[in-house]
MARKE-119428 format. One record per atom (N, C-alpha, C): residue number from 1; atom name; x negated, y negated, z. Coordinates in nm, 4 decimals. Example, Ala and Ser with C-alpha at 12.3 -4.5 7.8 and 13.67 -1.06 7.14 Angstrom:
   i at        x        y        z
   1  N  -1.3190   0.5690   0.7800
   1 CA  -1.2300   0.4500   0.7800
   1  C  -1.3200   0.3300   0.7800
   2  N  -1.2850   0.2250   0.7080
   2 CA  -1.3670   0.1060   0.7140
   2  C  -1.2900  -0.0030   0.7870
//
This chain:
   i at        x        y        z
   1  N -13.4963  -9.9460   9.7815
   1 CA -13.4908 -10.0657   9.6968
   1  C -13.5579 -10.0398   9.5627
   2  N -13.6680  -9.9639   9.5650
   2 CA -13.7392  -9.9364   9.4404
   2  C -13.6546  -9.8520   9.3462
   3  N -13.5690  -9.7676   9.4000
   3 CA -13.4864  -9.6801   9.3167
   3  C -13.3728  -9.7549   9.2487
   4  N -13.3348  -9.8708   9.3000
   4 CA -13.2185  -9.9423   9.2463
   4  C -13.2350  -9.9818   9.0999
   5  N -13.3562 -10.0035   9.0542
   5 CA -13.3791 -10.0406   8.9152
   5  C -13.4214  -9.9241   8.8277
   6  N -13.4187  -9.8036   8.8821
   6 CA -13.4633  -9.6863   8.8065
   6  C -13.3679  -9.6565   8.6913
   7  N -13.4244  -9.6085   8.5818
   7 CA -13.3468  -9.5682   8.4648
   7  C -13.3497  -9.4165   8.4526
   8  N -13.2532  -9.3595   8.3804
   8 CA -13.2566  -9.2151   8.3578
   8  C -13.3931  -9.1739   8.3026
   9  N -13.4467  -9.0665   8.3574
   9 CA -13.5789  -9.0193   8.3183
   9  C -13.6881  -9.0647   8.4127
  10  N -13.6630  -9.1700   8.4915
  10 CA -13.7605  -9.2173   8.5902
  10  C -13.7593  -9.1235   8.7109
  11  N -13.8719  -9.1166   8.7806
  11 CA -13.8819  -9.0264   8.8949
  11  C -13.7896  -9.0665   9.0101
  12  N -13.7580  -9.1944   9.0244
  12 CA -13.6722  -9.2403   9.1340
  12  C -13.5225  -9.2374   9.0992
  13  N -13.4906  -9.2026   8.9761
  13 CA -13.3508  -9.2066   8.9335
  13  C -13.2605  -9.1130   9.0147
  14  N -13.3013  -8.9902   9.0459
  14 CA -13.2150  -8.9046   9.1287
  14  C -13.1846  -8.9653   9.2658
  15  N -13.2789  -9.0411   9.3204
  15 CA -13.2556  -9.1077   9.4498
  15  C -13.1477  -9.2141   9.4329
  16  N -13.1561  -9.2899   9.3255
  16 CA -13.0564  -9.3923   9.2973
  16  C -12.9166  -9.3308   9.2896
  17  N -12.9041  -9.2201   9.2184
  17 CA -12.7746  -9.1548   9.2028
  17  C -12.7258  -9.0963   9.3359
  18  N -12.8166  -9.0454   9.4165
  18 CA -12.7799  -8.9933   9.5481
  18  C -12.7261  -9.1026   9.6391
  19  N -12.7902  -9.2182   9.6351
  19 CA -12.7440  -9.3319   9.7151
  19  C -12.6040  -9.3730   9.6706
  20  N -12.5789  -9.3707   9.5403
  20 CA -12.4464  -9.4048   9.4884
  20  C -12.3401  -9.3083   9.5409
  21  N -12.3724  -9.1797   9.5444
  21 CA -12.2761  -9.0812   9.5932
  21  C -12.2424  -9.1044   9.7401
  22  N -12.3429  -9.1351   9.8189
  22 CA -12.3203  -9.1623   9.9608
  22  C -12.2364  -9.2892   9.9764
  23  N -12.2672  -9.3908   9.8992
  23 CA -12.1932  -9.5168   9.9053
  23  C -12.0474  -9.4953   9.8684
  24  N -12.0212  -9.4178   9.7638
  24 CA -11.8839  -9.3904   9.7222
  24  C -11.8091  -9.3146   9.8308
  25  N -11.8736  -9.2185   9.8925
  25 CA -11.8096  -9.1398   9.9981
  25  C -11.7714  -9.2273  10.1173
  26  N -11.8440  -9.3362  10.1386
  26 CA -11.8160  -9.4245  10.2521
  26  C -11.6927  -9.5123  10.2288
  27  N -11.6491  -9.5251  10.1036
  27 CA -11.5298  -9.6063  10.0742
  27  C -11.4046  -9.5325  10.1186
  28  N -11.3093  -9.6064  10.1706
  28 CA -11.1836  -9.5487  10.2150
  28  C -11.0736  -9.5860  10.1165
  29  N -10.9916  -9.4919  10.0824
  29 CA -10.8773  -9.5173   9.9953
  29  C -10.9121  -9.5046   9.8478
  30  N -10.8100  -9.4704   9.7705
  30 CA -10.8294  -9.4498   9.6278
  30  C -10.8717  -9.5769   9.5544
  31  N -10.8128  -9.6895   9.5900
  31 CA -10.8460  -9.8145   9.5210
  31  C -10.9926  -9.8525   9.5430
  32  N -11.0383  -9.8401   9.6649
  32 CA -11.1765  -9.8743   9.6976
  32  C -11.2751  -9.7789   9.6293
  33  N -11.2465  -9.6487   9.6373
  33 CA -11.3340  -9.5505   9.5720
  33  C -11.3313  -9.5676   9.4207
  34  N -11.2127  -9.5945   9.3661
  34 CA -11.2009  -9.6144   9.2220
  34  C -11.2814  -9.7334   9.1738
  35  N -11.2741  -9.8426   9.2470
  35 CA -11.3515  -9.9617   9.2104
  35  C -11.5013  -9.9344   9.2174
  36  N -11.5428  -9.8603   9.3210
  36 CA -11.6845  -9.8252   9.3350
  36  C -11.7304  -9.7390   9.2172
  37  N -11.6486  -9.6426   9.1783
  37 CA -11.6842  -9.5563   9.0657
  37  C -11.6902  -9.6341   8.9341
  38  N -11.5997  -9.7296   8.9153
  38 CA -11.6056  -9.8119   8.7940
  38  C -11.7314  -9.8983   8.7940
  39  N -11.7717  -9.9458   8.9113
  39 CA -11.8969 -10.0215   8.9220
  39  C -12.0169  -9.9362   8.8845
  40  N -12.0150  -9.8111   8.9286
  40 CA -12.1239  -9.7200   8.8939
  40  C -12.1205  -9.6850   8.7451
  41  N -12.0015  -9.6713   8.6888
  41 CA -11.9905  -9.6458   8.5451
  41  C -12.0493  -9.7633   8.4669
  42  N -12.0247  -9.8839   8.5136
  42 CA -12.0831 -10.0016   8.4484
  42  C -12.2353  -9.9965   8.4534
  43  N -12.2896  -9.9478   8.5652
  43 CA -12.4349  -9.9324   8.5752
  43  C -12.4853  -9.8303   8.4731
  44  N -12.4097  -9.7204   8.4525
  44 CA -12.4507  -9.6202   8.3526
  44  C -12.4536  -9.6834   8.2134
  45  N -12.3558  -9.7687   8.1848
  45 CA -12.3521  -9.8354   8.0544
  45  C -12.4703  -9.9312   8.0405
  46  N -12.5032 -10.0019   8.1476
  46 CA -12.6216 -10.0894   8.1464
  46  C -12.7486 -10.0074   8.1247
  47  N -12.7553  -9.8906   8.1886
  47 CA -12.8730  -9.8040   8.1712
  47  C -12.8841  -9.7550   8.0275
  48  N -12.7718  -9.7150   7.9693
  48 CA -12.7735  -9.6706   7.8295
  48  C -12.8172  -9.7851   7.7385
  49  N -12.7689  -9.9047   7.7670
  49 CA -12.8071 -10.0229   7.6897
  49  C -12.9574 -10.0472   7.7011
  50  N -13.0121 -10.0338   7.8211
  50 CA -13.1566 -10.0509   7.8410
  50  C -13.2357  -9.9442   7.7668
  51  N -13.1859  -9.8205   7.7708
  51 CA -13.2543  -9.7126   7.6987
  51  C -13.2522  -9.7382   7.5484
  52  N -13.1387  -9.7809   7.4969
  52 CA -13.1263  -9.8091   7.3534
  52  C -13.2169  -9.9242   7.3144
  53  N -13.2259 -10.0250   7.3998
  53 CA -13.3093 -10.1411   7.3717
  53  C -13.4582 -10.1180   7.3916
  54  N -13.4965 -10.0013   7.4428
  54 CA -13.6376  -9.9758   7.4723
  54  C -13.7227  -9.9493   7.3485
  55  N -13.6608  -9.9400   7.2330
  55 CA -13.7392  -9.9217   7.1110
  55  C -13.7453  -9.7788   7.0624
  56  N -13.7669  -9.6855   7.1498
  56 CA -13.7698  -9.5447   7.1082
  56  C -13.6903  -9.4603   7.2072
  57  N -13.5587  -9.4795   7.2082
  57 CA -13.4772  -9.4089   7.3065
  57  C -13.4688  -9.2588   7.2766
  58  N -13.4644  -9.1819   7.3804
  58 CA -13.4434  -9.0378   7.3713
  58  C -13.2931  -9.0157   7.3549
  59  N -13.2494  -8.9632   7.2399
  59 CA -13.1070  -8.9461   7.2111
  59  C -13.0388  -8.8589   7.3165
  60  N -13.1077  -8.7568   7.3666
  60 CA -13.0482  -8.6707   7.4686
  60  C -13.0279  -8.7466   7.5994
  61  N -13.1237  -8.8314   7.6355
  61 CA -13.1137  -8.9102   7.7577
  61  C -13.0022  -9.0144   7.7454
  62  N -12.9941  -9.0788   7.6292
  62 CA -12.8856  -9.1745   7.6054
  62  C -12.7518  -9.1014   7.6125
  63  N -12.7442  -8.9849   7.5482
  63 CA -12.6202  -8.9078   7.5470
  63  C -12.5770  -8.8655   7.6866
  64  N -12.6705  -8.8162   7.7669
  64 CA -12.6345  -8.7726   7.9027
  64  C -12.5946  -8.8917   7.9900
  65  N -12.6570  -9.0070   7.9672
  65 CA -12.6214  -9.1273   8.0429
  65  C -12.4806  -9.1733   8.0048
  66  N -12.4488  -9.1686   7.8761
  66 CA -12.3143  -9.2068   7.8323
  66  C -12.2103  -9.1043   7.8769
  67  N -12.2482  -8.9774   7.8864
  67 CA -12.1572  -8.8760   7.9422
  67  C -12.1272  -8.9064   8.0893
  68  N -12.2303  -8.9452   8.1642
  68 CA -12.2104  -8.9831   8.3049
  68  C -12.1202  -9.1051   8.3140
  69  N -12.1403  -9.2006   8.2227
  69 CA -12.0543  -9.3185   8.2168
  69  C -11.9083  -9.2758   8.2013
  70  N -11.8825  -9.1884   8.1050
  70 CA -11.7448  -9.1444   8.0795
  70  C -11.6855  -9.0720   8.1997
  71  N -11.7641  -8.9856   8.2623
  71 CA -11.7162  -8.9120   8.3796
  71  C -11.6793  -9.0072   8.4934
  72  N -11.7680  -9.1021   8.5219
  72 CA -11.7411  -9.1960   8.6313
  72  C -11.6266  -9.2905   8.5961
  73  N -11.6182  -9.3312   8.4704
  73 CA -11.5084  -9.4187   8.4277
  73  C -11.3749  -9.3475   8.4435
  74  N -11.3678  -9.2224   8.4002
  74 CA -11.2437  -9.1460   8.4148
  74  C -11.2088  -9.1247   8.5617
  75  N -11.3070  -9.0888   8.6444
  75 CA -11.2814  -9.0662   8.7872
  75  C -11.2355  -9.1937   8.8568
  76  N -11.3029  -9.3031   8.8281
  76 CA -11.2652  -9.4301   8.8893
  76  C -11.1263  -9.4747   8.8469
  77  N -11.0972  -9.4636   8.7178
  77 CA -10.9647  -9.5021   8.6683
  77  C -10.8570  -9.4128   8.7289
  78  N -10.8837  -9.2825   8.7388
  78 CA -10.7862  -9.1904   8.7991
  78  C -10.7516  -9.2325   8.9415
  79  N -10.8537  -9.2700   9.0186
  79 CA -10.8293  -9.3103   9.1572
  79  C -10.7478  -9.4399   9.1622
  80  N -10.7786  -9.5336   9.0736
  80 CA -10.7025  -9.6590   9.0709
  80  C -10.5606  -9.6366   9.0203
  81  N -10.5417  -9.5443   8.9252
  81 CA -10.4067  -9.5123   8.8789
  81  C -10.3250  -9.4499   8.9920
  82  N -10.3881  -9.3614   9.0675
  82 CA -10.3207  -9.2992   9.1819
  82  C -10.2839  -9.4047   9.2857
  83  N -10.3760  -9.4967   9.3117
  83 CA -10.3482  -9.6044   9.4077
  83  C -10.2312  -9.6902   9.3587
  84  N -10.2286  -9.7197   9.2294
  84 CA -10.1184  -9.8011   9.1745
  84  C  -9.9853  -9.7282   9.1891
  85  N  -9.9853  -9.5983   9.1617
  85 CA  -9.8612  -9.5218   9.1715
  85  C  -9.8127  -9.5119   9.3158
  86  N  -9.9039  -9.5198   9.4104
  86 CA  -9.8683  -9.5130   9.5514
  86  C  -9.8246  -9.6487   9.6050
  87  N  -9.9025  -9.7533   9.5718
  87 CA  -9.8814  -9.8850   9.6333
  87  C  -9.8178  -9.9891   9.5415
  88  N  -9.8127  -9.9617   9.4106
  88 CA  -9.7593 -10.0558   9.3115
  88  C  -9.8320 -10.1910   9.3143
  89  N  -9.9616 -10.1883   9.3439
  89 CA -10.0430 -10.3094   9.3457
  89  C -10.0998 -10.3302   9.2051
  90  N -10.0514 -10.4329   9.1366
  90 CA -10.0906 -10.4563   8.9973
  90  C -10.2400 -10.4858   8.9823
  91  N -10.3058 -10.5249   9.0913
  91 CA -10.4496 -10.5522   9.0815
  91  C -10.5293 -10.4250   9.0525
  92  N -10.4753 -10.3081   9.0883
  92 CA -10.5434 -10.1825   9.0575
  92  C -10.5522 -10.1627   8.9059
  93  N -10.4434 -10.1892   8.8368
  93 CA -10.4422 -10.1756   8.6910
  93  C -10.5240 -10.2878   8.6282
  94  N -10.5152 -10.4086   8.6833
  94 CA -10.5937 -10.5204   8.6306
  94  C -10.7432 -10.4906   8.6411
  95  N -10.7858 -10.4268   8.7497
  95 CA -10.9265 -10.3882   8.7657
  95  C -10.9684 -10.2933   8.6549
  96  N -10.8842 -10.1949   8.6253
  96 CA -10.9144 -10.0992   8.5186
  96  C -10.9202 -10.1702   8.3838
  97  N -10.8243 -10.2566   8.3556
  97 CA -10.8199 -10.3251   8.2256
  97  C -10.9391 -10.4191   8.2094
  98  N -10.9796 -10.4868   8.3170
  98 CA -11.0989 -10.5728   8.3105
  98  C -11.2232 -10.4886   8.2813
  99  N -11.2329 -10.3724   8.3479
  99 CA -11.3450 -10.2815   8.3260
  99  C -11.3496 -10.2339   8.1804
 100  N -11.2358 -10.1918   8.1276
 100 CA -11.2358 -10.1402   7.9898
 100  C -11.2692 -10.2499   7.8896
 101  N -11.2203 -10.3712   7.9128
 101 CA -11.2490 -10.4810   7.8203
 101  C -11.3977 -10.5163   7.8202
 102  N -11.4575 -10.5265   7.9386
 102 CA -11.5993 -10.5615   7.9434
 102  C -11.6854 -10.4471   7.8908
 103  N -11.6460 -10.3232   7.9209
 103 CA -11.7199 -10.2075   7.8703
 103  C -11.7144 -10.1981   7.7195
 104  N -11.5967 -10.2231   7.6605
 104 CA -11.5838 -10.2154   7.5152
 104  C -11.6658 -10.3266   7.4482
 105  N -11.6704 -10.4443   7.5095
 105 CA -11.7530 -10.5525   7.4550
 105  C -11.9007 -10.5134   7.4568
 106  N -11.9443 -10.4498   7.5647
 106 CA -12.0843 -10.4069   7.5736
 106  C -12.1128 -10.2968   7.4715
 107  N -12.0202 -10.2049   7.4532
 107 CA -12.0391 -10.0986   7.3542
 107  C -12.0458 -10.1576   7.2140
 108  N -11.9630 -10.2568   7.1854
 108 CA -11.9669 -10.3219   7.0541
 108  C -12.1036 -10.3846   7.0297
 109  N -12.1601 -10.4448   7.1334
 109 CA -12.2932 -10.5042   7.1225
 109  C -12.3989 -10.3970   7.0995
 110  N -12.3862 -10.2861   7.1704
 110 CA -12.4828 -10.1767   7.1583
 110  C -12.4737 -10.1082   7.0218
 111  N -12.3561 -10.1045   6.9640
 111 CA -12.3338 -10.0322   6.8389
 111  C -12.4181 -10.0860   6.7240
 112  N -12.4508 -10.2135   6.7292
 112 CA -12.5279 -10.2728   6.6197
 112  C -12.6761 -10.2351   6.6248
 113  N -12.7229 -10.1875   6.7404
 113 CA -12.8654 -10.1557   6.7526
 113  C -12.8935 -10.0094   6.7848
 114  N -12.7886  -9.9298   6.8045
 114 CA -12.8082  -9.7915   6.8467
 114  C -12.8689  -9.7080   6.7337
 115  N -12.9542  -9.6162   6.7733
 115 CA -13.0119  -9.5207   6.6796
 115  C -12.8992  -9.4297   6.6288
 116  N -12.8984  -9.3957   6.5008
 116 CA -12.7910  -9.3109   6.4477
 116  C -12.7724  -9.1798   6.5239
 117  N -12.8780  -9.1270   6.5846
 117 CA -12.8658  -9.0016   6.6593
 117  C -12.7835  -9.0185   6.7871
 118  N -12.7662  -9.1411   6.8343
 118 CA -12.6878  -9.1673   6.9555
 118  C -12.5507  -9.2252   6.9245
 119  N -12.5210  -9.2421   6.7969
 119 CA -12.3943  -9.3043   6.7576
 119  C -12.2738  -9.2232   6.8045
 120  N -12.2810  -9.0899   6.7967
 120 CA -12.1698  -9.0054   6.8423
 120  C -12.1424  -9.0218   6.9900
 121  N -12.2473  -9.0295   7.0703
 121 CA -12.2300  -9.0486   7.2154
 121  C -12.1670  -9.1840   7.2444
 122  N -12.2078  -9.2856   7.1701
 122 CA -12.1508  -9.4188   7.1887
 122  C -12.0041  -9.4194   7.1456
 123  N -11.9724  -9.3485   7.0392
 123 CA -11.8340  -9.3364   6.9927
 123  C -11.7484  -9.2681   7.0999
 124  N -11.8014  -9.1631   7.1625
 124 CA -11.7274  -9.0941   7.2685
 124  C -11.7015  -9.1873   7.3871
 125  N -11.8000  -9.2693   7.4216
 125 CA -11.7825  -9.3646   7.5320
 125  C -11.6738  -9.4670   7.4968
 126  N -11.6730  -9.5125   7.3714
 126 CA -11.5697  -9.6068   7.3272
 126  C -11.4322  -9.5415   7.3321
 127  N -11.4238  -9.4148   7.2907
 127 CA -11.2973  -9.3410   7.2980
 127  C -11.2488  -9.3290   7.4421
 128  N -11.3416  -9.3037   7.5331
 128 CA -11.3057  -9.2935   7.6748
 128  C -11.2422  -9.4231   7.7224
 129  N -11.3047  -9.5359   7.6890
 129 CA -11.2497  -9.6648   7.7308
 129  C -11.1130  -9.6902   7.6679
 130  N -11.0982  -9.6571   7.5398
 130 CA -10.9701  -9.6769   7.4725
 130  C -10.8618  -9.5898   7.5370
 131  N -10.8970  -9.4664   7.5709
 131 CA -10.8013  -9.3763   7.6371
 131  C -10.7599  -9.4302   7.7731
 132  N -10.8575  -9.4733   7.8518
 132 CA -10.8289  -9.5266   7.9855
 132  C -10.7409  -9.6509   7.9741
 133  N -10.7730  -9.7390   7.8794
 133 CA -10.6951  -9.8610   7.8618
 133  C -10.5514  -9.8287   7.8207
 134  N -10.5367  -9.7285   7.7362
 134 CA -10.4027  -9.6876   7.6945
 134  C -10.3229  -9.6354   7.8141
 135  N -10.3864  -9.5583   7.9008
 135 CA -10.3193  -9.5074   8.0207
 135  C -10.2792  -9.6230   8.1127
 136  N -10.3690  -9.7207   8.1279
 136 CA -10.3396  -9.8356   8.2136
 136  C -10.2215  -9.9141   8.1583
 137  N -10.2176  -9.9323   8.0274
 137 CA -10.1086 -10.0061   7.9640
 137  C  -9.9769  -9.9301   7.9790
 138  N  -9.9832  -9.7976   7.9717
 138 CA  -9.8631  -9.7161   7.9899
 138  C  -9.8078  -9.7321   8.1309
 139  N  -9.8965  -9.7360   8.2294
 139 CA  -9.8521  -9.7518   8.3678
 139  C  -9.7952  -9.8904   8.3949
 140  N  -9.8599  -9.9928   8.3404
 140 CA  -9.8152 -10.1295   8.3676
 140  C  -9.8622 -10.2215   8.2547
 141  N  -9.7747 -10.2438   8.1591
 141 CA  -9.8097 -10.3249   8.0419
 141  C  -9.8372 -10.4703   8.0784
 142  N  -9.7809 -10.5184   8.1874
 142 CA  -9.7979 -10.6594   8.2234
 142  C  -9.9110 -10.6830   8.3242
 143  N  -9.9858 -10.5783   8.3592
 143 CA -10.0921 -10.5893   8.4590
 143  C -10.2266 -10.6153   8.3927
 144  N -10.2655 -10.7388   8.3811
 144 CA -10.3984 -10.7737   8.3318
 144  C -10.4225 -10.7344   8.1878
 145  N -10.5277 -10.7892   8.1333
 145 CA -10.5680 -10.7552   7.9975
 145  C -10.4708 -10.8076   7.8944
 146  N -10.5119 -10.7994   7.7714
 146 CA -10.4279 -10.8417   7.6606
 146  C -10.3841 -10.7218   7.5807
 147  N -10.4158 -10.7256   7.4537
 147 CA -10.3796 -10.6170   7.3629
 147  C -10.4562 -10.4904   7.3997
 148  N -10.4002 -10.3774   7.3591
 148 CA -10.4663 -10.2496   7.3830
 148  C -10.5998 -10.2478   7.3100
 149  N -10.7014 -10.1927   7.3748
 149 CA -10.8356 -10.1887   7.3174
 149  C -10.8472 -10.0852   7.2076
 150  N -10.9312 -10.1160   7.1116
 150 CA -10.9689 -10.0183   7.0095
 150  C -11.1205 -10.0224   6.9972
 151  N -11.1808  -9.9090   6.9615
 151 CA -11.3260  -9.9071   6.9462
 151  C -11.3716 -10.0032   6.8363
 152  N -11.4954 -10.0519   6.8445
 152 CA -11.5478 -10.1404   6.7420
 152  C -11.5427 -10.0716   6.6050
 153  N -11.5261 -10.1507   6.5001
 153 CA -11.5104 -10.0935   6.3658
 153  C -11.6290 -10.0071   6.3249
 154  N -11.7496 -10.0406   6.3693
 154 CA -11.8663  -9.9610   6.3346
 154  C -11.8571  -9.8202   6.3938
 155  N -11.7772  -9.8038   6.4983
 155 CA -11.7585  -9.6728   6.5613
 155  C -11.6244  -9.6099   6.5244
 156  N -11.5474  -9.6763   6.4394
 156 CA -11.4106  -9.6333   6.4123
 156  C -11.3997  -9.5017   6.3359
 157  N -11.4997  -9.4634   6.2619
 157 CA -11.4896  -9.3381   6.1868
 157  C -11.4751  -9.2222   6.2838
 158  N -11.3554  -9.1668   6.2898
 158 CA -11.3298  -9.0545   6.3797
 158  C -11.3005  -9.0967   6.5218
 159  N -11.2972  -9.2257   6.5477
 159 CA -11.2748  -9.2725   6.6840
 159  C -11.1312  -9.3183   6.6997
 160  N -11.0941  -9.3460   6.8204
 160 CA -10.9624  -9.3987   6.8498
 160  C -10.9091  -9.3389   6.9773
 161  N -10.8200  -9.4109   7.0398
 161 CA -10.7620  -9.3626   7.1646
 161  C -10.6893  -9.2320   7.1400
 162  N -10.7113  -9.1394   7.2289
 162 CA -10.6445  -9.0097   7.2272
 162  C -10.6690  -8.9319   7.0987
 163  N -10.7899  -8.9418   7.0427
 163 CA -10.8235  -8.8615   6.9259
 163  C -10.8136  -8.7143   6.9629
 164  N -10.7719  -8.6318   6.8690
 164 CA -10.7472  -8.4907   6.8977
 164  C -10.8704  -8.4233   6.9564
 165  N -10.9877  -8.4458   6.8981
 165 CA -11.1073  -8.3809   6.9511
 165  C -11.1386  -8.4289   7.0911
 166  N -11.1094  -8.5541   7.1188
 166 CA -11.1321  -8.6082   7.2523
 166  C -11.0368  -8.5438   7.3534
 167  N -10.9121  -8.5250   7.3122
 167 CA -10.8145  -8.4627   7.4009
 167  C -10.8502  -8.3178   7.4300
 168  N -10.8979  -8.2469   7.3292
 168 CA -10.9347  -8.1072   7.3468
 168  C -11.0492  -8.0940   7.4464
 169  N -11.1424  -8.1887   7.4422
 169 CA -11.2606  -8.1820   7.5269
 169  C -11.2353  -8.2281   7.6698
 170  N -11.1198  -8.2866   7.6964
 170 CA -11.0933  -8.3407   7.8292
 170  C -11.0696  -8.2295   7.9295
 171  N -11.1117  -8.2516   8.0507
 171 CA -11.0915  -8.1484   8.1533
 171  C -10.9443  -8.1343   8.1906
 172  N -10.9125  -8.0211   8.2470
 172 CA -10.7755  -7.9901   8.2868
 172  C -10.7233  -8.0941   8.3853
 173  N -10.8086  -8.1415   8.4739
 173 CA -10.7673  -8.2419   8.5724
 173  C -10.7153  -8.3666   8.5018
 174  N -10.7859  -8.4100   8.3974
 174 CA -10.7437  -8.5299   8.3251
 174  C -10.6105  -8.5044   8.2547
 175  N -10.5906  -8.3842   8.2030
 175 CA -10.4634  -8.3510   8.1389
 175  C -10.3497  -8.3612   8.2400
 176  N -10.3749  -8.3176   8.3638
 176 CA -10.2743  -8.3301   8.4688
 176  C -10.2388  -8.4751   8.4963
 177  N -10.3400  -8.5610   8.4978
 177 CA -10.3156  -8.7046   8.5185
 177  C -10.2325  -8.7598   8.4031
 178  N -10.2656  -8.7198   8.2801
 178 CA -10.1905  -8.7657   8.1632
 178  C -10.0441  -8.7243   8.1725
 179  N -10.0193  -8.6020   8.2182
 179 CA  -9.8823  -8.5534   8.2314
 179  C  -9.8073  -8.6350   8.3364
 180  N  -9.8742  -8.6645   8.4502
 180 CA  -9.8114  -8.7470   8.5538
 180  C  -9.7781  -8.8860   8.5002
 181  N  -9.8724  -8.9442   8.4254
 181 CA  -9.8498  -9.0780   8.3702
 181  C  -9.7337  -9.0779   8.2723
 182  N  -9.7280  -8.9769   8.1869
 182 CA  -9.6194  -8.9682   8.0893
 182  C  -9.4857  -8.9479   8.1601
 183  N  -9.4853  -8.8657   8.2650
 183 CA  -9.3614  -8.8426   8.3404
 183  C  -9.3156  -8.9699   8.4098
 184  N  -9.4100  -9.0422   8.4678
 184 CA  -9.3760  -9.1680   8.5356
 184  C  -9.3199  -9.2694   8.4360
 185  N  -9.3819  -9.2764   8.3188
 185 CA  -9.3337  -9.3695   8.2167
 185  C  -9.1950  -9.3288   8.1673
 186  N  -9.1731  -9.1995   8.1534
 186 CA  -9.0425  -9.1496   8.1089
 186  C  -8.9362  -9.1814   8.2122
 187  N  -8.9662  -9.1557   8.3389
 187 CA  -8.8692  -9.1835   8.4466
 187  C  -8.8399  -9.3325   8.4572
 188  N  -8.9408  -9.4158   8.4374
 188 CA  -8.9218  -9.5605   8.4455
 188  C  -8.8356  -9.6109   8.3306
 189  N  -8.8433  -9.5437   8.2155
 189 CA  -8.7664  -9.5858   8.0988
 189  C  -8.6193  -9.5497   8.1111
 190  N  -8.5880  -9.4524   8.1961
 190 CA  -8.4486  -9.4096   8.2104
 190  C  -8.3715  -9.4996   8.2963
//
């Protein structure tokens, strides 16, 4: 219980993350695991927000927390996209779109107070959300959410969904998911 409120850099934080991994492993099915991972990604964003609001945030700690956010967000969205492609349950895409909308709103709030040394990490997190939202819209334009998300204007310099530098930095696994999504969209259009 004491570890549940731990922040990155705290001595109990590794225990908190270990408990999360065990909890995720206990979920059955892609949709359930994906939702759990998105919940954990939201916690990473809350942690980054707390670190930024602490007055003297460590830019490296904020950056690593936002990197964890992006990793968990991508993993969770991938699992929900896979579940949608298997079951055609529009709630899987709606879950992703709700997550990206709330995450982008939180990032917009954080952008006004973030230390300039952490601005790049926050921009990368916004790009991740924009990319995920774009993938969700490609899979099912009518499943939840409104217009496609864009990063807040304060983060717009060099930001945007599927920015070239962001695509280059993405892991091969994510590129495979992108190819599957594009193929599915192409086949659906025919």
